[in-house]
py3Dmol code that shows the C-alpha trace and the ligand (Angstrom):
import py3Dmol

protein = """\
ATOM      1  CA  MET A   1      19.312 -23.951 -13.760  1.00  0.00           C
ATOM      2  CA  ASP A   2      15.869 -25.526 -13.358  1.00  0.00           C
ATOM      3  CA  ALA A   3      13.988 -26.243 -10.123  1.00  0.00           C
ATOM      4  CA  LYS A   4      14.924 -29.920 -10.131  1.00  0.00           C
ATOM      5  CA  ALA A   5      18.654 -29.260 -10.428  1.00  0.00           C
ATOM      6  CA  LEU A   6      18.501 -26.659  -7.650  1.00  0.00           C
ATOM      7  CA  ALA A   7      16.560 -29.016  -5.363  1.00  0.00           C
ATOM      8  CA  ALA A   8      19.215 -31.705  -5.908  1.00  0.00           C
ATOM      9  CA  ILE A   9      22.045 -29.337  -4.913  1.00  0.00           C
ATOM     10  CA  ILE A  10      20.131 -28.133  -1.822  1.00  0.00           C
ATOM     11  CA  ASN A  11      19.338 -31.697  -0.708  1.00  0.00           C
ATOM     12  CA  ALA A  12      22.913 -32.847  -1.223  1.00  0.00           C
ATOM     13  CA  ALA A  13      24.265 -29.968   0.899  1.00  0.00           C
ATOM     14  CA  ILE A  14      21.781 -30.522   3.726  1.00  0.00           C
ATOM     15  CA  ASN A  15      22.293 -34.293   3.764  1.00  0.00           C
ATOM     16  CA  GLU A  16      26.074 -33.969   3.830  1.00  0.00           C
ATOM     17  CA  LEU A  17      25.920 -31.644   6.842  1.00  0.00           C
ATOM     18  CA  LEU A  18      23.538 -33.914   8.722  1.00  0.00           C
ATOM     19  CA  LYS A  19      25.844 -36.854   8.024  1.00  0.00           C
ATOM     20  CA  THR A  20      29.270 -35.368   8.678  1.00  0.00           C
ATOM     21  CA  GLY A  21      28.661 -32.262  10.799  1.00  0.00           C
ATOM     22  CA  SER A  22      29.729 -28.738  10.205  1.00  0.00           C
ATOM     23  CA  SER A  23      33.468 -28.134   9.917  1.00  0.00           C
ATOM     24  CA  PRO A  24      34.357 -24.619   8.699  1.00  0.00           C
ATOM     25  CA  ASP A  25      35.741 -26.022   5.432  1.00  0.00           C
ATOM     26  CA  THR A  26      32.681 -28.131   4.642  1.00  0.00           C
ATOM     27  CA  LYS A  27      30.350 -25.297   5.488  1.00  0.00           C
ATOM     28  CA  LYS A  28      32.206 -22.820   3.301  1.00  0.00           C
ATOM     29  CA  ARG A  29      32.374 -25.215   0.326  1.00  0.00           C
ATOM     30  CA  LEU A  30      28.660 -26.038   0.566  1.00  0.00           C
ATOM     31  CA  LYS A  31      27.636 -22.418   1.048  1.00  0.00           C
ATOM     32  CA  ASP A  32      29.682 -21.258  -1.959  1.00  0.00           C
ATOM     33  CA  GLY A  33      28.112 -23.987  -4.074  1.00  0.00           C
ATOM     34  CA  LEU A  34      24.642 -22.967  -2.931  1.00  0.00           C
ATOM     35  CA  ALA A  35      25.329 -19.281  -3.587  1.00  0.00           C
ATOM     36  CA  GLN A  36      26.256 -20.055  -7.185  1.00  0.00           C
ATOM     37  CA  ALA A  37      23.285 -22.372  -7.697  1.00  0.00           C
ATOM     38  CA  LEU A  38      20.827 -19.851  -6.252  1.00  0.00           C
ATOM     39  CA  ASP A  39      22.189 -17.094  -8.465  1.00  0.00           C
ATOM     40  CA  GLU A  40      21.745 -19.278 -11.530  1.00  0.00           C
ATOM     41  CA  ALA A  41      18.268 -20.476 -10.545  1.00  0.00           C
ATOM     42  CA  ALA A  42      16.736 -17.210  -9.336  1.00  0.00           C
ATOM     43  CA  ALA A  43      14.593 -15.295 -11.810  1.00  0.00           C
ATOM     44  CA  GLN A  44      16.303 -12.309 -13.435  1.00  0.00           C
ATOM     45  CA  PRO A  45      15.540  -8.741 -12.265  1.00  0.00           C
ATOM     46  CA  THR A  46      14.114  -7.969 -15.724  1.00  0.00           C
ATOM     47  CA  ASP A  47      11.437 -10.674 -15.293  1.00  0.00           C
ATOM     48  CA  ALA A  48      10.209  -9.101 -12.053  1.00  0.00           C
ATOM     49  CA  ILE A  49      10.362  -5.589 -13.512  1.00  0.00           C
ATOM     50  CA  ASP A  50       8.390  -6.620 -16.621  1.00  0.00           C
ATOM     51  CA  TYR A  51       5.716  -8.267 -14.533  1.00  0.00           C
ATOM     52  CA  LEU A  52       5.237  -5.285 -12.218  1.00  0.00           C
ATOM     53  CA  GLN A  53       5.270  -2.822 -15.092  1.00  0.00           C
ATOM     54  CA  ARG A  54       2.492  -4.739 -16.836  1.00  0.00           C
ATOM     55  CA  HIS A  55       0.540  -4.820 -13.558  1.00  0.00           C
ATOM     56  CA  TYR A  56       0.871  -1.032 -13.081  1.00  0.00           C
ATOM     57  CA  LYS A  57       0.017  -0.400 -16.739  1.00  0.00           C
ATOM     58  CA  LYS A  58      -3.179  -2.419 -16.409  1.00  0.00           C
ATOM     59  CA  TYR A  59      -4.237  -0.297 -13.441  1.00  0.00           C
ATOM     60  CA  LEU A  60      -3.274   2.895 -15.261  1.00  0.00           C
ATOM     61  CA  ASP A  61      -5.427   1.855 -18.242  1.00  0.00           C
ATOM     62  CA  SER A  62      -8.438   1.302 -15.948  1.00  0.00           C
ATOM     63  CA  VAL A  63      -7.988   4.692 -14.284  1.00  0.00           C
ATOM     64  CA  ILE A  64      -7.838   6.361 -17.697  1.00  0.00           C
ATOM     65  CA  ARG A  65     -10.829   4.377 -19.003  1.00  0.00           C
ATOM     66  CA  TYR A  66     -13.034   5.094 -15.979  1.00  0.00           C
ATOM     67  CA  ARG A  67     -11.644   8.592 -15.467  1.00  0.00           C
ATOM     68  CA  GLY A  68     -11.223   7.890 -11.770  1.00  0.00           C
ATOM     69  CA  LEU A  69     -10.542   5.061  -9.344  1.00  0.00           C
ATOM     70  CA  PRO A  70     -11.879   2.002 -11.126  1.00  0.00           C
ATOM     71  CA  VAL A  71     -15.136   0.606  -9.806  1.00  0.00           C
ATOM     72  CA  CYS A  72     -16.438  -1.793 -12.391  1.00  0.00           C
ATOM     73  CA  SER A  73     -19.935  -2.787 -11.417  1.00  0.00           C
ATOM     74  CA  ILE A  74     -22.778  -2.416  -8.997  1.00  0.00           C
ATOM     75  CA  VAL A  75     -23.600  -5.414  -6.835  1.00  0.00           C
ATOM     76  CA  SER A  76     -27.320  -6.100  -6.739  1.00  0.00           C
ATOM     77  CA  SER A  77     -29.063  -6.948  -3.499  1.00  0.00           C
ATOM     78  CA  ASP A  78     -29.443 -10.565  -4.630  1.00  0.00           C
ATOM     79  CA  GLY A  79     -25.647 -10.769  -4.777  1.00  0.00           C
ATOM     80  CA  THR A  80     -25.281 -10.876  -8.567  1.00  0.00           C
ATOM     81  CA  GLN A  81     -23.068  -8.381 -10.333  1.00  0.00           C
ATOM     82  CA  SER A  82     -24.893  -6.011 -12.567  1.00  0.00           C
ATOM     83  CA  ASP A  83     -23.392  -5.481 -16.019  1.00  0.00           C
ATOM     84  CA  ARG A  84     -23.892  -1.772 -15.538  1.00  0.00           C
ATOM     85  CA  SER A  85     -20.477  -0.232 -15.074  1.00  0.00           C
ATOM     86  CA  ILE A  86     -20.144   3.150 -13.483  1.00  0.00           C
ATOM     87  CA  GLU A  87     -17.643   5.902 -13.884  1.00  0.00           C
ATOM     88  CA  GLY A  88     -14.525   5.879 -11.763  1.00  0.00           C
ATOM     89  CA  ILE A  89     -14.862   7.559  -8.421  1.00  0.00           C
ATOM     90  CA  GLY A  90     -13.060  10.432  -6.771  1.00  0.00           C
ATOM     91  CA  MET A  91     -12.207  12.509  -9.858  1.00  0.00           C
ATOM     92  CA  GLU A  92     -15.687  13.494 -11.041  1.00  0.00           C
ATOM     93  CA  GLY A  93     -15.595  16.374 -13.466  1.00  0.00           C
ATOM     94  CA  LYS A  94     -11.927  17.155 -12.816  1.00  0.00           C
ATOM     95  CA  PHE A  95     -10.104  14.227 -14.336  1.00  0.00           C
ATOM     96  CA  GLU A  96      -8.003  16.581 -16.468  1.00  0.00           C
ATOM     97  CA  LEU A  97      -6.513  18.049 -13.285  1.00  0.00           C
ATOM     98  CA  PHE A  98      -5.489  14.615 -12.047  1.00  0.00           C
ATOM     99  CA  GLU A  99      -4.284  13.159 -15.344  1.00  0.00           C
ATOM    100  CA  PRO A 100      -0.749  14.677 -15.507  1.00  0.00           C
ATOM    101  CA  LYS A 101      -0.130  13.718 -11.867  1.00  0.00           C
ATOM    102  CA  ILE A 102      -1.290  10.166 -12.550  1.00  0.00           C
ATOM    103  CA  TYR A 103       1.281   9.774 -15.355  1.00  0.00           C
ATOM    104  CA  CYS A 104       3.927  11.306 -13.115  1.00  0.00           C
ATOM    105  CA  ILE A 105       3.233   8.813 -10.324  1.00  0.00           C
ATOM    106  CA  PHE A 106       3.213   5.993 -12.868  1.00  0.00           C
ATOM    107  CA  GLU A 107       6.707   6.967 -14.055  1.00  0.00           C
ATOM    108  CA  GLU A 108       7.951   7.259 -10.459  1.00  0.00           C
ATOM    109  CA  CYS A 109       6.610   3.815  -9.534  1.00  0.00           C
ATOM    110  CA  ILE A 110       8.173   2.225 -12.627  1.00  0.00           C
ATOM    111  CA  LYS A 111      11.549   3.824 -11.840  1.00  0.00           C
ATOM    112  CA  ASP A 112      11.314   2.667  -8.226  1.00  0.00           C
ATOM    113  CA  VAL A 113      10.627  -0.923  -9.317  1.00  0.00           C
ATOM    114  CA  GLU A 114      13.573  -0.862 -11.742  1.00  0.00           C
ATOM    115  CA  SER A 115      16.056   0.669  -9.341  1.00  0.00           C
ATOM    116  CA  GLN A 116      15.437  -1.768  -6.494  1.00  0.00           C
ATOM    117  CA  ALA A 117      14.905  -5.094  -8.289  1.00  0.00           C
ATOM    118  CA  LYS A 118      18.565  -6.088  -8.419  1.00  0.00           C
ATOM    119  CA  SER A 119      19.340  -5.318  -4.773  1.00  0.00           C
ATOM    120  CA  PHE A 120      16.108  -6.946  -3.585  1.00  0.00           C
ATOM    121  CA  ARG A 121      17.056 -10.149  -5.464  1.00  0.00           C
ATOM    122  CA  GLN A 122      20.474 -10.050  -3.816  1.00  0.00           C
ATOM    123  CA  GLN A 123      18.924  -9.559  -0.372  1.00  0.00           C
ATOM    124  CA  ILE A 124      16.665 -12.582  -0.796  1.00  0.00           C
ATOM    125  CA  ILE A 125      19.612 -14.769  -1.832  1.00  0.00           C
ATOM    126  CA  LEU A 126      21.724 -13.533   1.108  1.00  0.00           C
ATOM    127  CA  SER A 127      18.911 -14.024   3.584  1.00  0.00           C
ATOM    128  CA  ALA A 128      18.406 -17.659   2.475  1.00  0.00           C
ATOM    129  CA  LEU A 129      22.160 -18.317   2.673  1.00  0.00           C
ATOM    130  CA  ASN A 130      22.243 -16.845   6.195  1.00  0.00           C
ATOM    131  CA  THR A 131      19.423 -19.138   7.261  1.00  0.00           C
ATOM    132  CA  PHE A 132      21.433 -22.066   5.879  1.00  0.00           C
ATOM    133  CA  ASP A 133      24.549 -20.792   7.675  1.00  0.00           C
ATOM    134  CA  GLU A 134      22.856 -20.534  11.070  1.00  0.00           C
ATOM    135  CA  TRP A 135      21.375 -23.969  10.747  1.00  0.00           C
ATOM    136  CA  ALA A 136      24.743 -25.440   9.623  1.00  0.00           C
ATOM    137  CA  GLN A 137      26.384 -23.844  12.668  1.00  0.00           C
ATOM    138  CA  SER A 138      24.013 -25.708  14.960  1.00  0.00           C
ATOM    139  CA  ILE A 139      24.884 -29.198  13.632  1.00  0.00           C
ATOM    140  CA  PRO A 140      27.161 -31.059  16.065  1.00  0.00           C
ATOM    141  CA  LYS A 141      30.568 -32.379  15.002  1.00  0.00           C
ATOM    142  CA  GLY A 142      30.333 -35.788  13.343  1.00  0.00           C
ATOM    143  CA  GLY A 143      26.735 -35.225  12.203  1.00  0.00           C
ATOM    144  CA  THR A 144      23.391 -36.001  13.830  1.00  0.00           C
ATOM    145  CA  LYS A 145      20.319 -38.172  13.474  1.00  0.00           C
ATOM    146  CA  ASP A 146      18.298 -36.025  15.875  1.00  0.00           C
ATOM    147  CA  LYS A 147      14.747 -35.417  14.626  1.00  0.00           C
ATOM    148  CA  SER A 148      14.698 -31.699  15.512  1.00  0.00           C
ATOM    149  CA  PHE A 149      17.681 -30.958  13.207  1.00  0.00           C
ATOM    150  CA  ARG A 150      15.889 -32.732  10.358  1.00  0.00           C
ATOM    151  CA  GLU A 151      12.737 -30.731  11.014  1.00  0.00           C
ATOM    152  CA  ASP A 152      14.690 -27.476  10.912  1.00  0.00           C
ATOM    153  CA  ALA A 153      16.361 -28.681   7.715  1.00  0.00           C
ATOM    154  CA  GLY A 154      12.878 -28.719   6.157  1.00  0.00           C
ATOM    155  CA  TYR A 155      12.492 -24.975   6.745  1.00  0.00           C
ATOM    156  CA  VAL A 156      15.995 -24.247   5.482  1.00  0.00           C
ATOM    157  CA  ARG A 157      15.294 -26.279   2.319  1.00  0.00           C
ATOM    158  CA  GLN A 158      12.038 -24.390   1.790  1.00  0.00           C
ATOM    159  CA  GLU A 159      13.649 -20.982   2.108  1.00  0.00           C
ATOM    160  CA  LEU A 160      16.501 -21.890  -0.240  1.00  0.00           C
ATOM    161  CA  LYS A 161      14.058 -23.198  -2.850  1.00  0.00           C
ATOM    162  CA  SER A 162      11.829 -20.128  -2.615  1.00  0.00           C
ATOM    163  CA  VAL A 163      14.705 -17.964  -3.876  1.00  0.00           C
ATOM    164  CA  GLN A 164      13.942 -19.068  -7.473  1.00  0.00           C
ATOM    165  CA  LYS A 165      10.635 -17.275  -7.254  1.00  0.00           C
ATOM    166  CA  TRP A 166      11.917 -14.226  -5.401  1.00  0.00           C
ATOM    167  CA  GLU A 167       9.852 -12.047  -7.748  1.00  0.00           C
ATOM    168  CA  ASN A 168       6.734 -13.134  -5.812  1.00  0.00           C
ATOM    169  CA  PHE A 169       8.133 -11.467  -2.682  1.00  0.00           C
ATOM    170  CA  TYR A 170       9.020  -8.445  -4.755  1.00  0.00           C
ATOM    171  CA  PHE A 171       5.508  -8.314  -6.128  1.00  0.00           C
ATOM    172  CA  SER A 172       3.953  -8.496  -2.653  1.00  0.00           C
ATOM    173  CA  LEU A 173       6.179  -5.573  -1.641  1.00  0.00           C
ATOM    174  CA  LYS A 174       5.588  -3.381  -4.699  1.00  0.00           C
ATOM    175  CA  GLY A 175       2.337  -4.621  -6.256  1.00  0.00           C
ATOM    176  CA  GLN A 176       0.002  -2.176  -4.482  1.00  0.00           C
ATOM    177  CA  ASN A 177       2.274   0.877  -4.557  1.00  0.00           C
ATOM    178  CA  PHE A 178       0.839   2.436  -7.705  1.00  0.00           C
ATOM    179  CA  SER A 179      -2.867   1.962  -6.915  1.00  0.00           C
ATOM    180  CA  ASN A 180      -2.300   3.133  -3.321  1.00  0.00           C
ATOM    181  CA  ARG A 181      -0.666   6.309  -4.527  1.00  0.00           C
ATOM    182  CA  ILE A 182      -3.472   7.054  -6.985  1.00  0.00           C
ATOM    183  CA  SER A 183      -6.069   6.598  -4.296  1.00  0.00           C
ATOM    184  CA  ARG A 184      -4.031   8.870  -2.024  1.00  0.00           C
ATOM    185  CA  LEU A 185      -3.959  11.475  -4.769  1.00  0.00           C
ATOM    186  CA  VAL A 186      -7.766  11.503  -4.705  1.00  0.00           C
ATOM    187  CA  ASP A 187      -7.944  11.653  -0.886  1.00  0.00           C
ATOM    188  CA  GLU A 188      -5.474  14.509  -0.700  1.00  0.00           C
ATOM    189  CA  ALA A 189      -7.146  16.534  -3.448  1.00  0.00           C
ATOM    190  CA  ASN A 190      -9.959  17.516  -1.084  1.00  0.00           C
ATOM    191  CA  ALA A 191      -8.311  17.201   2.317  1.00  0.00           C
ATOM    192  CA  ILE A 192      -6.680  19.881   4.452  1.00  0.00           C
ATOM    193  CA  ALA A 193      -4.542  17.615   6.575  1.00  0.00           C
ATOM    194  CA  ALA A 194      -3.909  14.011   7.478  1.00  0.00           C
ATOM    195  CA  ILE A 195      -3.241  12.174  10.728  1.00  0.00           C
ATOM    196  CA  TRP A 196      -0.637   9.432  10.440  1.00  0.00           C
ATOM    197  CA  HIS A 197      -1.603   6.081  11.968  1.00  0.00           C
ATOM    198  CA  CYS A 198       0.638   3.071  12.459  1.00  0.00           C
ATOM    199  CA  SER A 199      -1.439  -0.086  12.079  1.00  0.00           C
ATOM    200  CA  GLU A 200      -1.310  -3.083  14.394  1.00  0.00           C
ATOM    201  CA  TYR A 201       0.559  -4.935  11.627  1.00  0.00           C
ATOM    202  CA  CYS A 202       3.431  -2.452  11.548  1.00  0.00           C
ATOM    203  CA  ASP A 203       6.691  -4.115  12.493  1.00  0.00           C
ATOM    204  CA  ASP A 204      10.166  -2.808  13.277  1.00  0.00           C
ATOM    205  CA  ASP A 205      11.038  -2.705   9.557  1.00  0.00           C
ATOM    206  CA  CYS A 206       8.363  -0.085   9.063  1.00  0.00           C
ATOM    207  CA  ASN A 207      10.076   2.285  11.517  1.00  0.00           C
ATOM    208  CA  HIS A 208       7.347   4.933  11.273  1.00  0.00           C
ATOM    209  CA  SER A 209       6.242   5.123  14.903  1.00  0.00           C
ATOM    210  CA  ARG A 210       7.598   8.659  15.248  1.00  0.00           C
ATOM    211  CA  TYR A 211       4.820   9.899  12.938  1.00  0.00           C
ATOM    212  CA  ASN A 212       2.043   8.030  14.731  1.00  0.00           C
ATOM    213  CA  GLY A 213      -0.894  10.215  15.785  1.00  0.00           C
ATOM    214  CA  LYS A 214       0.602  13.433  14.420  1.00  0.00           C
ATOM    215  CA  THR A 215      -1.206  15.764  12.039  1.00  0.00           C
ATOM    216  CA  TYR A 216       0.396  16.821   8.745  1.00  0.00           C
ATOM    217  CA  ILE A 217      -0.827  19.513   6.378  1.00  0.00           C
ATOM    218  CA  ILE A 218      -1.423  18.765   2.691  1.00  0.00           C
ATOM    219  CA  ARG A 219       0.402  21.286   0.550  1.00  0.00           C
ATOM    220  CA  GLY A 220      -1.768  23.539  -1.592  1.00  0.00           C
ATOM    221  CA  ASN A 221      -5.052  22.710   0.177  1.00  0.00           C
ATOM    222  CA  PHE A 222      -7.900  25.226   0.071  1.00  0.00           C
ATOM    223  CA  ALA A 223      -7.490  26.308   3.717  1.00  0.00           C
ATOM    224  CA  SER A 224      -3.821  27.160   3.077  1.00  0.00           C
ATOM    225  CA  LYS A 225      -4.837  29.209   0.051  1.00  0.00           C
ATOM    226  CA  GLU A 226      -7.306  31.113   2.237  1.00  0.00           C
ATOM    227  CA  GLY A 227      -4.539  31.777   4.788  1.00  0.00           C
ATOM    228  CA  PHE A 228      -6.193  29.697   7.508  1.00  0.00           C
ATOM    229  CA  ILE A 229      -3.145  27.548   8.304  1.00  0.00           C
ATOM    230  CA  ALA A 230      -0.287  28.511  10.631  1.00  0.00           C
ATOM    231  CA  GLU A 231       2.295  27.721   7.943  1.00  0.00           C
ATOM    232  CA  GLU A 232       5.284  28.251  10.245  1.00  0.00           C
ATOM    233  CA  LYS A 233       4.127  25.437  12.526  1.00  0.00           C
ATOM    234  CA  ALA A 234       2.947  23.083   9.800  1.00  0.00           C
ATOM    235  CA  LYS A 235       4.706  19.923   8.695  1.00  0.00           C
ATOM    236  CA  TYR A 236       3.679  18.603   5.292  1.00  0.00           C
ATOM    237  CA  THR A 237       2.762  15.153   4.032  1.00  0.00           C
ATOM    238  CA  ASP A 238       5.135  15.538   1.085  1.00  0.00           C
ATOM    239  CA  GLU A 239       8.063  15.721   3.547  1.00  0.00           C
ATOM    240  CA  LEU A 240       7.218  12.283   4.923  1.00  0.00           C
ATOM    241  CA  PRO A 241       7.661   8.756   3.616  1.00  0.00           C
ATOM    242  CA  ILE A 242       4.723   7.388   1.622  1.00  0.00           C
ATOM    243  CA  PRO A 243       2.366   5.297   3.770  1.00  0.00           C
ATOM    244  CA  ARG A 244       1.080   1.982   2.378  1.00  0.00           C
ATOM    245  CA  ASN A 245       4.204   1.808   0.223  1.00  0.00           C
ATOM    246  CA  ASP A 246       6.688  -1.063  -0.007  1.00  0.00           C
ATOM    247  CA  GLY A 247       4.674  -3.216   2.368  1.00  0.00           C
ATOM    248  CA  CYS A 248       4.220  -0.503   5.030  1.00  0.00           C
ATOM    249  CA  ASN A 249       0.829  -0.793   6.749  1.00  0.00           C
ATOM    250  CA  CYS A 250       0.604   2.759   8.056  1.00  0.00           C
ATOM    251  CA  TYR A 251      -2.298   4.861   6.822  1.00  0.00           C
ATOM    252  CA  TYR A 252      -3.658   8.397   6.879  1.00  0.00           C
ATOM    253  CA  GLU A 253      -6.882   9.598   8.412  1.00  0.00           C
ATOM    254  CA  TYR A 254      -7.857  12.646   6.367  1.00  0.00           C
ATOM    255  CA  ILE A 255      -9.257  15.892   7.708  1.00  0.00           C
ATOM    256  CA  TYR A 256     -11.566  17.639   5.263  1.00  0.00           C
ATOM    257  CA  ARG A 257     -13.099  20.367   7.428  1.00  0.00           C
ATOM    258  CA  LEU A 258     -11.404  23.306   9.034  1.00  0.00           C
ATOM    259  CA  GLU A 259     -13.313  22.856  12.292  1.00  0.00           C
ATOM    260  CA  LYS A 260     -11.838  19.365  12.674  1.00  0.00           C
ATOM    261  CA  LEU A 261      -8.277  20.674  12.543  1.00  0.00           C
ATOM    262  CA  GLN A 262      -6.524  21.317  15.849  1.00  0.00           C
ATOM    263  CA  THR A 263      -6.421  25.026  16.711  1.00  0.00           C
ATOM    264  CA  THR A 264      -2.626  25.056  17.145  1.00  0.00           C
ATOM    265  CA  LEU A 265      -2.276  24.517  13.382  1.00  0.00           C
ATOM    266  CA  LEU A 266      -4.532  27.458  12.524  1.00  0.00           C
ATOM    267  CA  SER A 267      -3.504  31.036  11.818  1.00  0.00           C
ATOM    268  CA  PRO A 268      -5.406  33.849  13.617  1.00  0.00           C
ATOM    269  CA  LYS A 269      -7.566  34.122  10.480  1.00  0.00           C
ATOM    270  CA  GLY A 270      -8.111  30.350  10.537  1.00  0.00           C
ATOM    271  CA  LYS A 271      -9.106  30.400  14.195  1.00  0.00           C
ATOM    272  CA  GLU A 272     -11.602  33.133  13.461  1.00  0.00           C
ATOM    273  CA  GLN A 273     -13.051  31.077  10.598  1.00  0.00           C
ATOM    274  CA  LYS A 274     -13.232  27.963  12.769  1.00  0.00           C
ATOM    275  CA  ASN A 275     -15.145  29.833  15.467  1.00  0.00           C
ATOM    276  CA  LYS A 276     -17.474  31.228  12.823  1.00  0.00           C
ATOM    277  CA  ILE A 277     -18.218  27.729  11.488  1.00  0.00           C
ATOM    278  CA  ILE A 278     -18.828  26.320  14.969  1.00  0.00           C
ATOM    279  CA  LYS A 279     -21.153  29.220  15.762  1.00  0.00           C
ATOM    280  CA  GLN A 280     -23.076  28.680  12.518  1.00  0.00           C
ATOM    281  CA  ARG A 281     -23.300  24.995  13.264  1.00  0.00           C
ATOM    282  CA  LYS A 282     -24.779  25.696  16.696  1.00  0.00           C
ATOM    283  CA  GLU A 283     -27.371  27.962  15.133  1.00  0.00           C
ATOM    284  CA  SER A 284     -28.449  25.290  12.718  1.00  0.00           C
ATOM    285  CA  ASN A 285     -27.198  21.856  13.641  1.00  0.00           C
ATOM    286  CA  GLU A 286     -28.370  20.413  10.363  1.00  0.00           C
ATOM    287  CA  LEU A 287     -26.278  22.769   8.298  1.00  0.00           C
ATOM    288  CA  PHE A 288     -23.655  20.349   7.054  1.00  0.00           C
ATOM    289  CA  ASP A 289     -25.494  17.029   7.195  1.00  0.00           C
ATOM    290  CA  VAL A 290     -25.525  14.729   4.242  1.00  0.00           C
ATOM    291  CA  ASN A 291     -27.752  11.668   4.206  1.00  0.00           C
ATOM    292  CA  VAL A 292     -27.089   8.477   2.369  1.00  0.00           C
ATOM    293  CA  VAL A 293     -30.350   6.649   1.738  1.00  0.00           C
ATOM    294  CA  VAL A 294     -30.299   3.077   0.523  1.00  0.00           C
ATOM    295  CA  THR A 295     -33.427   1.760  -1.180  1.00  0.00           C
ATOM    296  CA  THR A 296     -33.675  -1.862  -2.238  1.00  0.00           C
ATOM    297  CA  SER A 297     -37.200  -2.163  -3.560  1.00  0.00           C
ATOM    298  CA  LYS A 298     -36.876  -0.846  -7.092  1.00  0.00           C
ATOM    299  CA  LYS A 299     -37.542  -3.457  -9.767  1.00  0.00           C
ATOM    300  CA  ASN A 300     -35.484  -3.382 -12.891  1.00  0.00           C
ATOM    301  CA  ASN A 301     -36.111  -6.234 -15.359  1.00  0.00           C
ATOM    302  CA  SER A 302     -37.226  -8.379 -12.437  1.00  0.00           C
ATOM    303  CA  LYS A 303     -33.906  -7.718 -10.732  1.00  0.00           C
ATOM    304  CA  THR A 304     -33.723  -5.722  -7.517  1.00  0.00           C
ATOM    305  CA  VAL A 305     -31.167  -2.981  -7.826  1.00  0.00           C
ATOM    306  CA  MET A 306     -29.623  -1.303  -4.840  1.00  0.00           C
ATOM    307  CA  GLU A 307     -29.636   2.438  -5.187  1.00  0.00           C
ATOM    308  CA  PHE A 308     -27.604   4.966  -3.316  1.00  0.00           C
ATOM    309  CA  ASN A 309     -29.458   8.177  -2.970  1.00  0.00           C
ATOM    310  CA  VAL A 310     -27.451  11.070  -1.649  1.00  0.00           C
ATOM    311  CA  VAL A 311     -29.563  13.756  -0.030  1.00  0.00           C
ATOM    312  CA  GLU A 312     -27.921  16.999   0.766  1.00  0.00           C
ATOM    313  CA  LYS A 313     -29.875  18.815   3.441  1.00  0.00           C
ATOM    314  CA  LYS A 314     -28.277  22.158   2.856  1.00  0.00           C
ATOM    315  CA  PRO A 315     -25.432  22.794   0.440  1.00  0.00           C
ATOM    316  CA  GLU A 316     -21.983  23.696   1.671  1.00  0.00           C
ATOM    317  CA  LYS A 317     -20.055  26.560   0.189  1.00  0.00           C
ATOM    318  CA  LYS A 318     -17.164  24.412  -0.938  1.00  0.00           C
ATOM    319  CA  LYS A 319     -18.342  21.542  -3.045  1.00  0.00           C
ATOM    320  CA  SER A 320     -14.934  19.920  -3.186  1.00  0.00           C
ATOM    321  CA  SER A 321     -14.678  19.539   0.579  1.00  0.00           C
ATOM    322  CA  LEU A 322     -18.225  18.204   0.764  1.00  0.00           C
ATOM    323  CA  PHE A 323     -17.392  15.405  -1.679  1.00  0.00           C
ATOM    324  CA  GLY A 324     -14.155  14.615   0.107  1.00  0.00           C
ATOM    325  CA  GLY A 325     -15.980  14.296   3.387  1.00  0.00           C
ATOM    326  CA  LEU A 326     -18.684  12.135   1.935  1.00  0.00           C
ATOM    327  CA  PHE A 327     -16.304   9.707   0.226  1.00  0.00           C
ATOM    328  CA  SER A 328     -14.101   9.451   3.233  1.00  0.00           C
ATOM    329  CA  ARG A 329     -17.085   8.333   5.262  1.00  0.00           C
ATOM    330  CA  ILE A 330     -18.393   5.867   2.730  1.00  0.00           C
ATOM    331  CA  PHE A 331     -15.091   4.270   1.840  1.00  0.00           C
ATOM    332  CA  LYS A 332     -13.430   4.123   5.218  1.00  0.00           C
TER     333      LYS A 332
END
"""
ligand_1 = """\
1
ZN
Zn 4.801 2.326 8.051
"""
view = py3Dmol.view(width=600, height=400)
view.addModel(protein, "pdb")
view.setStyle({"model": 0}, {"cartoon": {"style": "trace"}})
view.addModel(ligand_1, "xyz")
view.setStyle({"model": 1}, {"stick": {}})
view.zoomTo()
view.show()
């Protein structure tokens, strides 16, 4: 059924109700007719699945090509995009370690999209029919010419029509899942723990408030391997739902340094290490500083190129945690 045919059926149903009012028989007949029309007009689950799979594949190809999170070009200070493309970020020199996990996540995201497409389509159809039902219920016996009912009818019509393109809603729910999970993979590779934050946009559907503000350990992190974490008290990120997934707006704040982790999550050995670090820091308060210097004066073929110059004042022992810390600050 095409858009025109569906619109005609929707208009006929709404006009009949406005004219004659809502008896149970009329309402049932019209609703059944609409249900059938919507089912015929709505895109098929396979269309939505194909579209999302192609979208994920495109992102996967970029990650593979850039060997990291894709960043395509450097923006010059005059606002033009330089044609110089740089390597992907976050996986420098250890792409091989990430690669199998990336394919794994890709497969998981594809499966997730496939398994939920049919039920999501059904939900959208039901939700539109419910909106119609509620509105129909409100129409007085014998019909109405009241302006407010006609205005509401406009919204009902809109929602019923939007069912044809339900895959747009599905895309807005699932579209970012794969890229969000890859970027989380990079964040977690260098982090010890993460603090869950509910954003101001979180609604009741999200239902994640019980995690808000709590700290979760990342399994296999370097501090765990050193025995610094009180494992018996720890809760792990892999036991939780995935933030920024399926339209959730929650996010993690990552902890990359042992001294930033609350003492209650540290083992006696970890506490000792933390005290040692704090003492060292006091002795030389420049020990862990990293400077980011931005220069804008360099001429390159008469174009001014912005250059990021990272100056490490004194190297840290663990390079991986240094990079994690730096990126987390730049890309927050
Ligand atoms: Zn959430």
